[in-house]
NURO-614244 format. One record per residue (C-alpha): residue number from 0; x, z, y. Coordinates in Angstrom, 3 decimals, m for minus. Example, Ala and Ser with C-alpha at 12.3 -4.5 7.8 and 13.67 -1.06 7.14 Angstrom:
! residues 2
<r><k>0</k><px>12.300</px><pz>7.800</pz><py>m4.500</py></r>
<r><k>1</k><px>13.670</px><pz>7.140</pz><py>m1.060</py></r>
***
This chain:
! residues 257
<r><k>0</k><px>m51.463</px><pz>67.753</pz><py>m58.698</py></r>
<r><k>1</k><px>m47.787</px><pz>68.717</pz><py>m58.833</py></r>
<r><k>2</k><px>m47.113</px><pz>65.559</pz><py>m60.805</py></r>
<r><k>3</k><px>m48.949</px><pz>63.434</pz><py>m58.140</py></r>
<r><k>4</k><px>m46.924</px><pz>64.956</pz><py>m55.337</py></r>
<r><k>5</k><px>m43.770</px><pz>64.192</pz><py>m57.195</py></r>
<r><k>6</k><px>m44.788</px><pz>60.544</pz><py>m57.502</py></r>
<r><k>7</k><px>m45.636</px><pz>60.344</pz><py>m53.809</py></r>
<r><k>8</k><px>m42.406</px><pz>61.968</pz><py>m52.846</py></r>
<r><k>9</k><px>m40.554</px><pz>59.495</pz><py>m55.058</py></r>
<r><k>10</k><px>m42.177</px><pz>56.586</pz><py>m53.168</py></r>
<r><k>11</k><px>m41.463</px><pz>57.998</pz><py>m49.650</py></r>
<r><k>12</k><px>m38.536</px><pz>56.318</pz><py>m47.897</py></r>
<r><k>13</k><px>m35.285</px><pz>58.233</pz><py>m47.524</py></r>
<r><k>14</k><px>m34.737</px><pz>58.777</pz><py>m43.739</py></r>
<r><k>15</k><px>m30.959</px><pz>58.864</pz><py>m44.023</py></r>
<r><k>16</k><px>m30.832</px><pz>55.661</pz><py>m46.073</py></r>
<r><k>17</k><px>m32.993</px><pz>53.789</pz><py>m43.534</py></r>
<r><k>18</k><px>m30.769</px><pz>54.965</pz><py>m40.686</py></r>
<r><k>19</k><px>m27.662</px><pz>53.801</pz><py>m42.494</py></r>
<r><k>20</k><px>m29.218</px><pz>50.387</pz><py>m43.147</py></r>
<r><k>21</k><px>m30.156</px><pz>49.914</pz><py>m39.477</py></r>
<r><k>22</k><px>m26.714</px><pz>51.010</pz><py>m38.287</py></r>
<r><k>23</k><px>m25.028</px><pz>48.502</pz><py>m40.580</py></r>
<r><k>24</k><px>m27.304</px><pz>45.743</pz><py>m39.361</py></r>
<r><k>25</k><px>m26.552</px><pz>46.553</pz><py>m35.724</py></r>
<r><k>26</k><px>m22.836</px><pz>46.538</pz><py>m36.405</py></r>
<r><k>27</k><px>m23.078</px><pz>43.144</pz><py>m38.038</py></r>
<r><k>28</k><px>m25.161</px><pz>41.829</pz><py>m35.132</py></r>
<r><k>29</k><px>m22.774</px><pz>43.095</pz><py>m32.434</py></r>
<r><k>30</k><px>m19.616</px><pz>41.863</pz><py>m34.090</py></r>
<r><k>31</k><px>m19.855</px><pz>38.265</pz><py>m32.803</py></r>
<r><k>32</k><px>m20.579</px><pz>39.544</pz><py>m29.299</py></r>
<r><k>33</k><px>m17.564</px><pz>41.795</pz><py>m29.395</py></r>
<r><k>34</k><px>m15.370</px><pz>38.856</pz><py>m30.355</py></r>
<r><k>35</k><px>m16.920</px><pz>36.742</pz><py>m27.592</py></r>
<r><k>36</k><px>m16.492</px><pz>39.438</pz><py>m24.955</py></r>
<r><k>37</k><px>m12.817</px><pz>39.637</pz><py>m25.739</py></r>
<r><k>38</k><px>m12.411</px><pz>35.960</pz><py>m24.596</py></r>
<r><k>39</k><px>m9.116</px><pz>33.998</pz><py>m24.551</py></r>
<r><k>40</k><px>m5.886</px><pz>35.733</pz><py>m23.910</py></r>
<r><k>41</k><px>m3.945</px><pz>34.892</pz><py>m20.728</py></r>
<r><k>42</k><px>m1.311</px><pz>33.128</pz><py>m22.811</py></r>
<r><k>43</k><px>m3.924</px><pz>30.927</pz><py>m24.464</py></r>
<r><k>44</k><px>m5.390</px><pz>29.975</pz><py>m21.066</py></r>
<r><k>45</k><px>m1.947</px><pz>29.111</pz><py>m19.699</py></r>
<r><k>46</k><px>m1.188</px><pz>26.915</pz><py>m22.710</py></r>
<r><k>47</k><px>m4.470</px><pz>25.025</pz><py>m22.279</py></r>
<r><k>48</k><px>m3.803</px><pz>24.501</pz><py>m18.556</py></r>
<r><k>49</k><px>m0.280</px><pz>23.272</pz><py>m19.291</py></r>
<r><k>50</k><px>m1.534</px><pz>20.745</pz><py>m21.828</py></r>
<r><k>51</k><px>m4.224</px><pz>19.541</pz><py>m19.416</py></r>
<r><k>52</k><px>m1.620</px><pz>19.118</pz><py>m16.672</py></r>
<r><k>53</k><px>0.539</px><pz>17.015</pz><py>m18.978</py></r>
<r><k>54</k><px>m2.413</px><pz>14.842</pz><py>m19.942</py></r>
<r><k>55</k><px>m3.496</px><pz>14.360</pz><py>m16.327</py></r>
<r><k>56</k><px>0.055</px><pz>13.465</pz><py>m15.291</py></r>
<r><k>57</k><px>0.401</px><pz>10.919</pz><py>m18.070</py></r>
<r><k>58</k><px>m2.858</px><pz>9.266</pz><py>m16.961</py></r>
<r><k>59</k><px>m2.506</px><pz>9.422</pz><py>m13.160</py></r>
<r><k>60</k><px>1.107</px><pz>8.202</pz><py>m12.931</py></r>
<r><k>61</k><px>0.454</px><pz>4.827</pz><py>m14.629</py></r>
<r><k>62</k><px>m2.817</px><pz>4.506</pz><py>m12.682</py></r>
<r><k>63</k><px>m0.992</px><pz>4.976</pz><py>m9.369</py></r>
<r><k>64</k><px>1.624</px><pz>2.411</pz><py>m10.382</py></r>
<r><k>65</k><px>m1.045</px><pz>m0.094</pz><py>m11.389</py></r>
<r><k>66</k><px>m2.863</px><pz>0.387</pz><py>m8.085</py></r>
<r><k>67</k><px>0.313</px><pz>m0.232</pz><py>m6.092</py></r>
<r><k>68</k><px>1.130</px><pz>m3.341</pz><py>m8.121</py></r>
<r><k>69</k><px>m2.362</px><pz>m4.659</pz><py>m7.440</py></r>
<r><k>70</k><px>m1.986</px><pz>m3.967</pz><py>m3.709</py></r>
<r><k>71</k><px>1.367</px><pz>m5.738</pz><py>m3.645</py></r>
<r><k>72</k><px>m0.065</px><pz>m8.801</pz><py>m5.391</py></r>
<r><k>73</k><px>m2.972</px><pz>m8.935</pz><py>m2.970</py></r>
<r><k>74</k><px>m0.658</px><pz>m8.577</pz><py>0.022</py></r>
<r><k>75</k><px>1.653</px><pz>m11.314</pz><py>m1.251</py></r>
<r><k>76</k><px>m1.345</px><pz>m13.628</pz><py>m1.541</py></r>
<r><k>77</k><px>m2.243</px><pz>m12.921</pz><py>2.095</py></r>
<r><k>78</k><px>1.360</px><pz>m13.580</pz><py>3.145</py></r>
<r><k>79</k><px>1.369</px><pz>m16.903</pz><py>1.298</py></r>
<r><k>80</k><px>m1.855</px><pz>m17.921</pz><py>3.031</py></r>
<r><k>81</k><px>m0.478</px><pz>m16.875</pz><py>6.422</py></r>
<r><k>82</k><px>2.712</px><pz>m18.891</pz><py>5.871</py></r>
<r><k>83</k><px>0.694</px><pz>m22.011</pz><py>5.074</py></r>
<r><k>84</k><px>m1.474</px><pz>m21.331</pz><py>8.133</py></r>
<r><k>85</k><px>1.658</px><pz>m21.256</pz><py>10.299</py></r>
<r><k>86</k><px>2.617</px><pz>m24.733</pz><py>9.083</py></r>
<r><k>87</k><px>m0.908</px><pz>m25.953</pz><py>9.749</py></r>
<r><k>88</k><px>m0.951</px><pz>m24.456</pz><py>13.247</py></r>
<r><k>89</k><px>2.360</px><pz>m26.171</pz><py>14.069</py></r>
<r><k>90</k><px>1.061</px><pz>m29.550</pz><py>12.882</py></r>
<r><k>91</k><px>m2.177</px><pz>m29.151</pz><py>14.856</py></r>
<r><k>92</k><px>m0.678</px><pz>m27.780</pz><py>18.070</py></r>
<r><k>93</k><px>2.864</px><pz>m29.145</pz><py>18.116</py></r>
<r><k>94</k><px>4.319</px><pz>m25.636</pz><py>18.157</py></r>
<r><k>95</k><px>4.316</px><pz>m22.328</pz><py>16.277</py></r>
<r><k>96</k><px>1.890</px><pz>m19.588</pz><py>17.243</py></r>
<r><k>97</k><px>3.064</px><pz>m16.706</pz><py>19.463</py></r>
<r><k>98</k><px>2.800</px><pz>m13.057</pz><py>18.337</py></r>
<r><k>99</k><px>m0.039</px><pz>m10.717</pz><py>19.262</py></r>
<r><k>100</k><px>1.375</px><pz>m7.961</pz><py>21.507</py></r>
<r><k>101</k><px>1.349</px><pz>m4.408</pz><py>20.125</py></r>
<r><k>102</k><px>1.296</px><pz>m2.706</pz><py>23.523</py></r>
<r><k>103</k><px>1.386</px><pz>m3.495</pz><py>27.234</py></r>
<r><k>104</k><px>5.075</px><pz>m3.029</pz><py>27.917</py></r>
<r><k>105</k><px>7.540</px><pz>m5.676</pz><py>29.127</py></r>
<r><k>106</k><px>6.174</px><pz>m9.202</pz><py>29.055</py></r>
<r><k>107</k><px>2.936</px><pz>m7.916</pz><py>27.476</py></r>
<r><k>108</k><px>1.849</px><pz>m5.979</pz><py>30.569</py></r>
<r><k>109</k><px>m0.967</px><pz>m8.370</pz><py>31.506</py></r>
<r><k>110</k><px>m2.388</px><pz>m9.215</pz><py>28.077</py></r>
<r><k>111</k><px>m4.851</px><pz>m7.627</pz><py>25.642</py></r>
<r><k>112</k><px>m2.792</px><pz>m6.027</pz><py>22.893</py></r>
<r><k>113</k><px>m3.739</px><pz>m5.678</pz><py>19.217</py></r>
<r><k>114</k><px>m6.655</px><pz>m8.108</pz><py>19.370</py></r>
<r><k>115</k><px>m5.367</px><pz>m10.471</pz><py>16.687</py></r>
<r><k>116</k><px>m4.797</px><pz>m13.311</pz><py>19.150</py></r>
<r><k>117</k><px>m1.519</px><pz>m14.822</pz><py>20.318</py></r>
<r><k>118</k><px>m0.349</px><pz>m13.712</pz><py>23.751</py></r>
<r><k>119</k><px>1.067</px><pz>m16.343</pz><py>26.123</py></r>
<r><k>120</k><px>1.874</px><pz>m15.914</pz><py>29.797</py></r>
<r><k>121</k><px>3.080</px><pz>m17.977</pz><py>32.768</py></r>
<r><k>122</k><px>2.939</px><pz>m21.645</pz><py>33.566</py></r>
<r><k>123</k><px>4.134</px><pz>m23.447</pz><py>31.581</py></r>
<r><k>124</k><px>2.968</px><pz>m20.951</pz><py>28.991</py></r>
<r><k>125</k><px>5.519</px><pz>m19.023</pz><py>26.951</py></r>
<r><k>126</k><px>5.260</px><pz>m16.221</pz><py>24.384</py></r>
<r><k>127</k><px>4.762</px><pz>m12.796</pz><py>25.976</py></r>
<r><k>128</k><px>6.934</px><pz>m11.351</pz><py>23.183</py></r>
<r><k>129</k><px>8.972</px><pz>m12.646</pz><py>20.272</py></r>
<r><k>130</k><px>7.943</px><pz>m9.787</pz><py>17.945</py></r>
<r><k>131</k><px>4.473</px><pz>m8.350</pz><py>17.463</py></r>
<r><k>132</k><px>1.480</px><pz>m8.511</pz><py>15.166</py></r>
<r><k>133</k><px>0.514</px><pz>m11.583</pz><py>13.192</py></r>
<r><k>134</k><px>m2.110</px><pz>m13.400</pz><py>15.346</py></r>
<r><k>135</k><px>m4.597</px><pz>m13.601</pz><py>12.516</py></r>
<r><k>136</k><px>m7.506</px><pz>m14.780</pz><py>14.683</py></r>
<r><k>137</k><px>m5.639</px><pz>m17.931</pz><py>15.724</py></r>
<r><k>138</k><px>m4.479</px><pz>m18.584</pz><py>12.176</py></r>
<r><k>139</k><px>m7.802</px><pz>m17.834</pz><py>10.499</py></r>
<r><k>140</k><px>m6.311</px><pz>m15.459</pz><py>7.937</py></r>
<r><k>141</k><px>m6.594</px><pz>m11.779</pz><py>7.069</py></r>
<r><k>142</k><px>m4.732</px><pz>m9.691</pz><py>9.627</py></r>
<r><k>143</k><px>m3.911</px><pz>m6.602</pz><py>7.597</py></r>
<r><k>144</k><px>m2.148</px><pz>m5.997</pz><py>4.327</py></r>
<r><k>145</k><px>m3.667</px><pz>m4.197</pz><py>1.339</py></r>
<r><k>146</k><px>m2.794</px><pz>m0.847</pz><py>2.975</py></r>
<r><k>147</k><px>m4.779</px><pz>m1.698</pz><py>6.104</py></r>
<r><k>148</k><px>m1.786</px><pz>m2.178</pz><py>8.426</py></r>
<r><k>149</k><px>m0.945</px><pz>m5.114</pz><py>10.675</py></r>
<r><k>150</k><px>1.734</px><pz>m7.577</pz><py>9.621</py></r>
<r><k>151</k><px>4.885</px><pz>m7.822</pz><py>11.713</py></r>
<r><k>152</k><px>5.388</px><pz>m11.380</pz><py>12.969</py></r>
<r><k>153</k><px>8.450</px><pz>m12.748</pz><py>14.735</py></r>
<r><k>154</k><px>8.993</px><pz>m16.239</pz><py>16.100</py></r>
<r><k>155</k><px>11.914</px><pz>m18.056</pz><py>17.673</py></r>
<r><k>156</k><px>10.274</px><pz>m18.618</pz><py>21.060</py></r>
<r><k>157</k><px>11.839</px><pz>m22.080</pz><py>21.450</py></r>
<r><k>158</k><px>9.492</px><pz>m23.128</pz><py>18.624</py></r>
<r><k>159</k><px>6.384</px><pz>m21.705</pz><py>20.349</py></r>
<r><k>160</k><px>6.800</px><pz>m22.138</pz><py>24.122</py></r>
<r><k>161</k><px>5.554</px><pz>m25.064</pz><py>26.197</py></r>
<r><k>162</k><px>6.092</px><pz>m27.975</pz><py>26.700</py></r>
<r><k>163</k><px>4.650</px><pz>m29.589</pz><py>23.582</py></r>
<r><k>164</k><px>6.183</px><pz>m30.313</pz><py>21.161</py></r>
<r><k>165</k><px>8.164</px><pz>m27.121</pz><py>21.539</py></r>
<r><k>166</k><px>11.073</px><pz>m28.153</pz><py>19.326</py></r>
<r><k>167</k><px>12.968</px><pz>m31.153</pz><py>18.009</py></r>
<r><k>168</k><px>14.541</px><pz>m32.049</pz><py>14.692</py></r>
<r><k>169</k><px>17.837</px><pz>m30.682</pz><py>15.978</py></r>
<r><k>170</k><px>16.518</px><pz>m27.206</pz><py>16.860</py></r>
<r><k>171</k><px>17.197</px><pz>m24.165</pz><py>14.687</py></r>
<r><k>172</k><px>15.501</px><pz>m20.801</pz><py>14.485</py></r>
<r><k>173</k><px>17.360</px><pz>m17.583</pz><py>15.342</py></r>
<r><k>174</k><px>16.099</px><pz>m15.382</pz><py>12.462</py></r>
<r><k>175</k><px>18.204</px><pz>m14.477</pz><py>9.407</py></r>
<r><k>176</k><px>17.121</px><pz>m12.852</pz><py>6.132</py></r>
<r><k>177</k><px>19.707</px><pz>m10.900</pz><py>4.104</py></r>
<r><k>178</k><px>19.720</px><pz>m9.389</pz><py>0.611</py></r>
<r><k>179</k><px>20.518</px><pz>m5.922</pz><py>2.032</py></r>
<r><k>180</k><px>21.378</px><pz>m4.240</pz><py>5.311</py></r>
<r><k>181</k><px>24.770</px><pz>m5.707</pz><py>6.160</py></r>
<r><k>182</k><px>24.563</px><pz>m7.894</pz><py>3.035</py></r>
<r><k>183</k><px>24.708</px><pz>m11.617</pz><py>2.366</py></r>
<r><k>184</k><px>22.384</px><pz>m14.190</pz><py>3.904</py></r>
<r><k>185</k><px>19.410</px><pz>m15.382</pz><py>1.889</py></r>
<r><k>186</k><px>18.070</px><pz>m17.706</pz><py>4.582</py></r>
<r><k>187</k><px>19.328</px><pz>m18.815</pz><py>8.005</py></r>
<r><k>188</k><px>17.972</px><pz>m20.600</pz><py>11.090</py></r>
<r><k>189</k><px>14.425</px><pz>m19.402</pz><py>10.354</py></r>
<r><k>190</k><px>11.837</px><pz>m20.286</pz><py>13.034</py></r>
<r><k>191</k><px>9.386</px><pz>m17.488</pz><py>12.107</py></r>
<r><k>192</k><px>8.780</px><pz>m14.776</pz><py>9.538</py></r>
<r><k>193</k><px>6.144</px><pz>m12.234</pz><py>8.502</py></r>
<r><k>194</k><px>6.616</px><pz>m8.716</pz><py>7.109</py></r>
<r><k>195</k><px>4.370</px><pz>m6.220</pz><py>5.357</py></r>
<r><k>196</k><px>5.837</px><pz>m2.732</pz><py>5.506</py></r>
<r><k>197</k><px>3.813</px><pz>m1.908</pz><py>2.380</py></r>
<r><k>198</k><px>3.066</px><pz>1.556</pz><py>0.966</py></r>
<r><k>199</k><px>5.216</px><pz>3.599</pz><py>3.333</py></r>
<r><k>200</k><px>4.573</px><pz>1.402</pz><py>6.370</py></r>
<r><k>201</k><px>2.967</px><pz>4.278</pz><py>8.252</py></r>
<r><k>202</k><px>6.372</px><pz>5.967</pz><py>8.570</py></r>
<r><k>203</k><px>8.142</px><pz>4.444</pz><py>11.560</py></r>
<r><k>204</k><px>11.024</px><pz>4.130</pz><py>11.910</py></r>
<r><k>205</k><px>11.670</px><pz>3.934</pz><py>8.150</py></r>
<r><k>206</k><px>14.139</px><pz>6.378</pz><py>6.607</py></r>
<r><k>207</k><px>15.683</px><pz>3.614</pz><py>4.491</py></r>
<r><k>208</k><px>18.491</px><pz>1.596</pz><py>6.093</py></r>
<r><k>209</k><px>17.219</px><pz>m1.573</pz><py>4.454</py></r>
<r><k>210</k><px>13.628</px><pz>m1.093</pz><py>5.593</py></r>
<r><k>211</k><px>14.754</px><pz>m0.180</pz><py>9.079</py></r>
<r><k>212</k><px>16.175</px><pz>m3.699</pz><py>9.410</py></r>
<r><k>213</k><px>12.604</px><pz>m4.963</pz><py>9.142</py></r>
<r><k>214</k><px>11.314</px><pz>m2.616</pz><py>11.833</py></r>
<r><k>215</k><px>13.981</px><pz>m2.646</pz><py>14.566</py></r>
<r><k>216</k><px>12.746</px><pz>m5.830</pz><py>16.310</py></r>
<r><k>217</k><px>16.059</px><pz>m7.690</pz><py>16.096</py></r>
<r><k>218</k><px>16.509</px><pz>m11.081</pz><py>14.419</py></r>
<r><k>219</k><px>17.910</px><pz>m9.780</pz><py>11.101</py></r>
<r><k>220</k><px>15.580</px><pz>m8.977</pz><py>8.197</py></r>
<r><k>221</k><px>16.068</px><pz>m7.818</pz><py>4.607</py></r>
<r><k>222</k><px>14.465</px><pz>m8.881</pz><py>1.358</py></r>
<r><k>223</k><px>15.707</px><pz>m7.085</pz><py>m1.739</py></r>
<r><k>224</k><px>14.589</px><pz>m5.710</pz><py>m5.090</py></r>
<r><k>225</k><px>11.819</px><pz>m3.108</pz><py>m5.008</py></r>
<r><k>226</k><px>13.217</px><pz>0.429</pz><py>m5.210</py></r>
<r><k>227</k><px>11.892</px><pz>3.986</pz><py>m4.909</py></r>
<r><k>228</k><px>15.357</px><pz>5.489</pz><py>m4.606</py></r>
<r><k>229</k><px>15.181</px><pz>8.131</pz><py>m1.806</py></r>
<r><k>230</k><px>18.162</px><pz>6.599</pz><py>0.015</py></r>
<r><k>231</k><px>17.852</px><pz>2.927</pz><py>m0.886</py></r>
<r><k>232</k><px>14.048</px><pz>2.805</pz><py>m0.867</py></r>
<r><k>233</k><px>12.598</px><pz>m0.659</pz><py>m0.324</py></r>
<r><k>234</k><px>9.048</px><pz>m1.897</pz><py>m0.842</py></r>
<r><k>235</k><px>8.637</px><pz>m4.342</pz><py>2.076</py></r>
<r><k>236</k><px>7.196</px><pz>m7.787</pz><py>1.449</py></r>
<r><k>237</k><px>8.748</px><pz>m10.603</pz><py>3.498</py></r>
<r><k>238</k><px>8.039</px><pz>m14.309</pz><py>3.860</py></r>
<r><k>239</k><px>9.217</px><pz>m16.941</pz><py>6.327</py></r>
<r><k>240</k><px>8.872</px><pz>m20.481</pz><py>7.598</py></r>
<r><k>241</k><px>11.488</px><pz>m22.803</pz><py>6.136</py></r>
<r><k>242</k><px>13.030</px><pz>m24.914</pz><py>8.924</py></r>
<r><k>243</k><px>13.447</px><pz>m27.836</pz><py>6.528</py></r>
<r><k>244</k><px>9.841</px><pz>m27.716</pz><py>5.344</py></r>
<r><k>245</k><px>8.612</px><pz>m27.365</pz><py>8.930</py></r>
<r><k>246</k><px>10.561</px><pz>m30.440</pz><py>10.087</py></r>
<r><k>247</k><px>9.365</px><pz>m32.437</pz><py>7.092</py></r>
<r><k>248</k><px>5.722</px><pz>m31.612</pz><py>7.708</py></r>
<r><k>249</k><px>5.969</px><pz>m32.262</pz><py>11.439</py></r>
<r><k>250</k><px>7.511</px><pz>m35.681</pz><py>10.778</py></r>
<r><k>251</k><px>4.970</px><pz>m36.506</pz><py>8.055</py></r>
<r><k>252</k><px>2.120</px><pz>m35.634</pz><py>10.428</py></r>
<r><k>253</k><px>3.607</px><pz>m37.699</pz><py>13.276</py></r>
<r><k>254</k><px>4.248</px><pz>m34.679</pz><py>15.482</py></r>
<r><k>255</k><px>8.002</px><pz>m35.353</pz><py>15.482</py></r>
<r><k>256</k><px>9.684</px><pz>m38.749</pz><py>15.381</py></r>
***
């Protein structure tokens, strides 16, 4: 019997050894969780955010530039169509179209402003204003640029007032386009022109001296190289009716002798 007990005792598990084995296992199991709980350091998070900001900036900046270029191309296409429509209107009606009034001040007091239609008053009829919105309804073209704003349209009223035809081969327009504010002339004696004030067109009057020339309602306009310089900023798009082309087309159509 003593020898049997000794054998049984030899087979019985050692309590301390089992406890040590379980403790080791728990430590190994908790180790990954301890590392996870510690998380990233503040410095590591800041570095990741900085890298993400750089990546986002490098992607968004070219995307913004591409979007603006696309909008400018689309707007220029609308301007080209509007210019051709002005020639067509003159051939059909013997005169240029009058502007659409922007408000009901001055000669526009009795008309419906901002409806996309030319505004004429009196008898014989004359333009209610020389400067306003492009009358896109009369011309059958899109009335807003790619930024959703109306085009500025100015006409030499002698080319748009009654009687018909409004002008002769000897008449000249009173609009001038320069290469900068106070700069050299690009085109003279223009009967009519159209302007898109482009990306920053919502800011009126413009902060740029050059862009202000296209928003002050006088007969001098500017067309120059695109610039985002804070002082010399310029992104306007400008087109005009050539007096020579207008005369040629009016003669070819039999509207002028």
